[in-house]
N, C-alpha and C positions, 0 to 999 in steps of 0.2 A: 906209280907204286907197283912193285912186282907182286903178283899174286902167288901164293904158294901152290903146291901141286897136291892132288889127292894122294893120300897115303893108304897103304893097305891096312885095314883095321878088321877086328873080329865082328861077327854078326851081332854079338852082345853089345859091343861098344856102339855100333851103328844104331841099334834099337834104342839105346840109352840117349843118344844125341837126338834122334827123331822125337822121342817122348818128352825129354826135358827142354829142348831148345826150339822145336818146331810144332809142338802141341799135338802130336799124334798119340793115339791110344792103341794098345794091343787089343785086337778083336778076338783072335783065336790063333791056335798053332796046329798045323798039320805036319806031323813028322818033325823035321828040323826047320820047316818054313813058318815064319811068324808073319801074320797078316796085320798090318797097321792101317788105321783110318783116321781121317780128320775132317771136320766140317769147315768149309770155307764159304765165303759169300757166293762163290760160283757153284757151290754144291760140295758133294763128298769127294775127297781125294784119298786114294789108297795105294799101298805098295806092299810088296812081299820081300821080307829079308830072310835069307837062309841063315840059320843060327850056327854058322861054321866058325872054326878057330881063326880063319883068315878069308876075307872076301877078295876075289880078284878085282882088279881095277875096272874091267869091263862090266862086271856084275854090279859093282858099286855105282858106276855111271848110269846103268839102266835102272837101278833102284831109285836114284835121284831123279831121273827123267820121269818115271812113273809117279813119283811123289810131287813133281813140279817144283823141285828145289834146285836153285842155281848152285853149280859146283863151288863157286867162290863163296857163297853164303855158308855152305857146309864146311869148307876148309877151315874157316876161322874157329870152328868148335872141335877140330880134330886134335 
């Protein structure tokens, strides 16, 4: 099966997917950066999402890496 590719999305869309599909909660916001956290069996996982109109793909990949979310998992919700 061919997997899709990451698409550029807005910070707002990214935050919505993290909260609705992956169980993250918004902890706080500093400027345009929104801090998200989630409790897992391994402990707390957190990431930072810039609330920009469009996230660059490199930025989105780093956000996913911090959040320990597989790209393929994320793609299905885009």
